[in-house]
C-alpha positions as CSV (number, residue, x, y, z in Angstrom):
1,M,36.2,-19.0,-13.0
2,T,35.3,-22.3,-14.4
3,G,31.8,-23.2,-15.7
4,N,29.0,-20.8,-16.7
5,P,29.0,-17.7,-14.5
6,F,25.2,-17.5,-14.8
7,V,24.7,-21.0,-13.4
8,T,27.3,-20.3,-10.6
9,H,25.5,-17.2,-9.5
10,R,21.9,-18.3,-10.2
11,S,20.9,-18.5,-6.5
12,L,22.3,-15.1,-5.8
13,L,20.5,-13.6,-8.8
14,F,17.2,-15.2,-7.7
15,T,17.7,-13.8,-4.2
16,V,18.4,-10.3,-5.5
17,A,15.2,-10.4,-7.7
18,Y,13.1,-11.9,-4.9
19,E,14.1,-9.2,-2.4
20,M,13.3,-6.5,-4.9
21,L,10.0,-8.0,-5.9
22,G,8.6,-10.0,-2.9
23,S,7.4,-12.5,-5.4
24,A,9.1,-15.8,-6.3
25,A,7.2,-16.2,-9.5
26,D,8.2,-12.7,-10.7
27,A,11.8,-13.3,-9.5
28,E,12.0,-16.5,-11.6
29,D,10.7,-14.6,-14.6
30,V,13.4,-11.9,-14.1
31,V,16.1,-14.5,-13.8
32,Q,14.9,-16.1,-17.0
33,E,14.9,-12.8,-18.8
34,S,18.4,-12.1,-17.5
35,W,19.6,-15.5,-18.8
36,L,18.4,-14.5,-22.3
37,R,20.3,-11.3,-22.1
38,W,23.4,-13.0,-20.8
39,A,23.3,-15.5,-23.6
40,D,23.8,-12.6,-26.1
41,V,26.9,-11.3,-24.3
42,D,30.5,-12.1,-25.2
43,A,31.4,-13.4,-21.7
44,S,35.1,-13.2,-22.5
45,Q,34.7,-9.4,-22.6
46,V,33.1,-9.2,-19.1
47,R,35.7,-8.4,-16.4
48,D,33.5,-9.2,-13.4
49,P,30.6,-11.6,-14.4
50,R,29.0,-11.5,-10.9
51,A,28.7,-7.7,-10.9
52,Y,27.5,-7.7,-14.6
53,L,24.8,-10.3,-13.9
54,V,23.6,-8.5,-10.7
55,R,23.3,-5.3,-12.9
56,I,21.2,-7.1,-15.5
57,V,18.9,-8.6,-12.9
58,T,18.5,-5.3,-11.1
59,R,17.5,-3.5,-14.3
60,Q,15.0,-6.3,-15.2
61,A,13.6,-6.3,-11.6
62,L,13.3,-2.5,-11.6
63,N,11.3,-2.6,-14.9
64,R,9.0,-5.3,-13.4
65,L,8.7,-3.5,-10.0
66,R,7.4,-0.4,-11.7
67,S,4.7,-2.2,-13.5
68,L,3.9,-4.4,-10.5
69,S,3.4,-1.4,-8.2
70,R,0.4,-0.3,-10.4
71,S,-1.2,-3.8,-10.2
72,R,-0.6,-4.0,-6.4
73,E,-2.6,-0.8,-6.0
74,E,-5.6,-2.8,-7.3
75,Y,-4.9,-5.9,-5.2
76,V,-7.9,-7.1,-3.1
77,G,-7.2,-6.7,0.6
78,E,-3.8,-6.7,2.2
79,W,-0.7,-7.6,0.0
80,L,1.9,-9.9,1.6
81,P,5.1,-11.3,0.0
82,E,5.1,-14.8,-1.5
83,P,6.6,-17.1,1.2
84,L,9.4,-19.5,0.4
85,L,10.3,-22.8,2.0
86,T,13.9,-22.5,3.1
87,S,16.3,-24.9,4.7
88,P,17.3,-24.2,8.3
89,D,20.9,-23.3,7.2
90,V,19.6,-20.0,5.6
91,A,19.0,-18.8,9.2
92,E,22.8,-19.2,9.9
93,D,23.4,-16.1,7.8
94,V,21.6,-13.8,10.2
95,E,21.7,-10.8,7.8
96,L,20.4,-12.8,4.8
97,A,17.6,-14.4,7.0
98,E,16.5,-11.0,8.3
99,S,16.5,-9.5,4.8
100,V,14.2,-12.2,3.3
101,S,11.9,-12.4,6.3
102,I,8.2,-11.7,5.6
103,A,8.4,-8.8,8.1
104,M,11.3,-7.1,6.2
105,L,9.9,-7.7,2.8
106,T,6.6,-6.1,4.0
107,V,8.7,-3.0,5.1
108,L,10.5,-3.0,1.7
109,E,7.2,-2.8,0.0
110,T,6.8,0.7,1.4
111,L,9.8,2.0,-0.5
112,G,9.7,3.3,-4.1
113,P,11.3,1.0,-6.8
114,T,14.7,2.8,-7.0
115,E,14.9,3.1,-3.2
116,R,14.2,-0.6,-2.8
117,A,16.8,-1.6,-5.4
118,V,19.5,0.7,-3.8
119,F,18.7,-0.6,-0.3
120,V,18.7,-4.2,-1.3
121,L,22.0,-4.0,-3.3
122,R,23.8,-1.9,-0.7
123,E,22.5,-3.2,2.7
124,V,22.0,-6.9,1.8
125,F,24.6,-7.6,-0.9
126,D,27.1,-4.9,-0.1
127,V,27.4,-3.8,-3.7
128,P,29.7,-0.7,-4.2
129,Y,27.9,2.6,-4.8
130,G,29.4,3.0,-8.3
131,E,28.0,-0.4,-9.4
132,I,24.6,0.4,-7.9
133,A,24.7,3.7,-9.8
134,E,25.2,1.8,-13.1
135,A,22.5,-0.6,-12.3
136,V,19.8,2.0,-11.5
137,G,20.9,4.7,-13.9
138,K,21.8,7.4,-11.3
139,S,25.0,9.1,-10.2
140,A,27.0,7.6,-7.3
141,A,26.3,10.8,-5.3
142,T,22.5,10.4,-5.8
143,V,22.7,6.7,-4.9
144,R,24.4,7.6,-1.6
145,Q,21.5,10.0,-0.8
146,V,18.9,7.4,-1.8
147,A,20.6,4.7,0.3
148,R,20.6,7.0,3.4
149,R,16.9,7.8,3.0
150,A,16.0,4.2,2.4
151,R,18.1,3.1,5.5
152,E,16.3,5.6,7.7
153,H,12.9,4.6,6.3
154,V,13.5,0.9,6.9
155,A,15.1,1.5,10.4
156,A,11.9,3.3,11.5
157,R,9.6,0.5,10.5
158,R,11.5,-2.8,10.9
159,P,10.7,-5.0,13.9
160,R,13.3,-5.1,16.6
161,V,13.9,-8.8,16.5
162,Q,16.4,-9.7,19.1
163,V,15.4,-13.3,19.9
164,S,17.5,-16.4,19.3
165,R,16.4,-19.0,16.7
166,S,15.7,-21.5,19.5
167,E,13.5,-19.1,21.3
168,Q,11.6,-18.2,18.1
169,Q,11.1,-21.9,17.5
170,A,9.8,-22.5,21.0
171,V,7.3,-19.6,20.7
172,V,6.2,-20.8,17.2
173,E,5.6,-24.3,18.5
174,R,3.5,-23.0,21.3
175,F,1.5,-20.8,19.0
176,L,0.9,-23.6,16.5
177,A,-0.3,-25.9,19.3
178,A,-2.8,-23.3,20.3
179,V,-3.9,-22.8,16.7
180,R,-4.5,-26.6,16.4
181,T,-6.7,-26.8,19.5
182,G,-8.3,-23.4,19.0
183,Q,-7.9,-22.7,22.8
184,L,-8.5,-19.0,23.3
185,Q,-6.6,-18.7,26.5
186,E,-3.5,-20.4,25.1
187,L,-3.6,-18.1,22.0
188,V,-3.9,-15.0,24.3
189,E,-0.9,-16.1,26.4
190,V,1.5,-16.5,23.5
191,M,0.7,-13.2,21.9
192,A,1.6,-9.6,22.9
193,P,-1.4,-7.4,24.0
194,D,-0.9,-5.1,20.9
195,V,-0.4,-7.9,18.4
196,V,-1.3,-7.2,14.8
197,L,-2.6,-9.8,12.3
198,I,-2.3,-9.2,8.6
199,A,-3.9,-11.7,6.2
200,D,-3.5,-12.0,2.4
201,G,-6.3,-13.8,0.5
202,G,-5.9,-11.8,-2.8
203,G,-9.7,-12.1,-3.3
204,L,-9.2,-15.9,-3.8
205,A,-9.4,-17.1,-0.2
206,A,-11.1,-15.8,2.9
207,A,-9.0,-13.3,4.7
208,A,-9.5,-10.2,6.8
209,P,-9.6,-7.2,4.5
210,A,-7.6,-5.0,6.8
211,P,-5.1,-5.5,9.7
212,I,-6.6,-6.8,13.0
213,H,-5.2,-5.2,16.1
214,G,-5.2,-6.4,19.7
215,V,-4.8,-9.8,21.3
216,E,-8.5,-10.5,22.0
217,A,-9.5,-9.7,18.4
218,V,-6.6,-11.7,16.9
219,A,-7.2,-14.7,19.2
220,N,-10.9,-14.8,18.3
221,V,-10.1,-14.8,14.5
222,L,-7.6,-17.6,14.9
223,A,-9.9,-19.7,17.2
224,R,-12.8,-19.3,14.8
225,A,-11.0,-21.4,12.2
226,Q,-11.6,-24.4,14.3
227,Q,-15.3,-23.7,14.6
228,A,-16.1,-23.0,10.9
229,G,-17.0,-26.5,9.8
230,V,-13.4,-27.7,9.6
231,T,-13.0,-31.5,10.0
232,T,-9.2,-31.5,10.5
233,L,-6.8,-28.6,11.0
234,E,-3.0,-29.5,10.8
235,A,-0.6,-26.8,11.9
236,T,3.0,-27.9,11.2
237,A,6.3,-26.1,12.0
238,V,8.4,-25.3,8.9
239,W,11.1,-22.9,7.9
240,L,9.9,-20.1,5.8
241,N,12.0,-17.2,4.6
242,G,14.9,-18.1,6.9
243,A,12.8,-18.4,10.1
244,P,10.7,-20.9,12.1
245,A,7.1,-20.5,10.8
246,G,4.0,-22.6,10.2
247,R,2.1,-24.4,7.5
248,I,-1.7,-24.9,8.0
249,E,-3.6,-27.6,6.2
250,I,-7.4,-27.7,6.4
251,D,-9.0,-31.0,5.6
252,G,-5.8,-32.2,4.0
253,E,-5.4,-29.1,1.7
254,L,-2.7,-26.5,2.2
255,A,-4.6,-23.4,3.2
256,T,-2.2,-20.9,4.9
257,A,1.5,-20.1,5.3
258,L,2.0,-18.5,8.8
259,S,4.9,-16.2,9.7
260,V,5.4,-14.4,13.0
261,V,7.5,-11.7,14.6
262,V,8.6,-12.6,18.2
263,E,9.7,-9.9,20.7
264,D,10.3,-10.5,24.4
265,G,9.0,-14.0,24.2
266,R,5.6,-13.1,22.7
267,I,4.3,-12.8,19.2
268,T,3.8,-9.1,18.1
269,R,2.9,-9.8,14.4
270,V,1.1,-12.6,12.6
271,Y,1.3,-12.8,8.8
272,L,-1.2,-15.2,7.2
273,V,-0.7,-15.8,3.4
274,R,-3.8,-17.5,2.1
275,N,-3.8,-16.5,-1.6
276,P,-3.4,-19.9,-3.2
277,Q,-1.3,-18.4,-6.0
278,K,1.3,-17.6,-3.4
279,L,1.4,-21.1,-1.8
280,T,3.0,-22.9,-4.7
281,R,6.6,-23.0,-3.4
282,L,6.2,-24.6,-0.1
283,D,7.2,-28.2,-1.0
284,E,10.7,-27.6,-2.3
285,P,13.3,-25.4,-0.5
286,S,14.4,-22.4,-2.5
287,E,18.1,-21.8,-2.9
288,L,19.0,-18.4,-1.5
289,A,22.5,-16.9,-1.5
290,R,24.4,-13.7,-1.0
């Protein structure tokens, strides 16, 4: 391979770290730490640089995940992943797009650190069990068991998203139009009766402290934004985490990243990321790769 293997695989390494951590800032730190470790390695002695680099990133991400899980227990309100602006072509790799969706990253958050690492490496990046075993410090037989448990855990919780990208885009456009006008009836019509809204303000921005259930309650919360002394509310369609989503600006300031799950033509989940520390990567598309 010509060139520096680290540079060649950087997008892949960032994607692995991001899927393990749900935080772009932490993923960047892990990639940086991995670069420092790679710089100390005699690359001519490494038979498979890609596998070696994935192993380094996995170990660094696992260390960080274990320390993060403690701080996330003290997080104010609901915790959601840090959204990424992505180019529409990320959606063309359906498996990658699903694996980085806000909905999936939220499910991955319910796994333990080792389970999450094994699931991500096996299910998303198709890393052989033997290599995963080296990365997480377990036997290959144990890794197979962990992978099976993690797969079952995720399958029981992941949304059954079967809609085309064009249908998702159409529903998101309708939803954003209803958010812009604050029309209750239009909001009610685009959401499923049992819709759930989860908002993350991190104690730094106003957000519901717990999930809100039911179309009437969710519609009321969304409509209220227009009545709370807001001069202008802009709701623009963007691509976040490989899917059509929304960016909401209030009085010219970015206030919310909005992601949804669409099932049977209606929205079943609404994710609102309002913590300003998680809204810093919405101007430049992130490079994701498998």
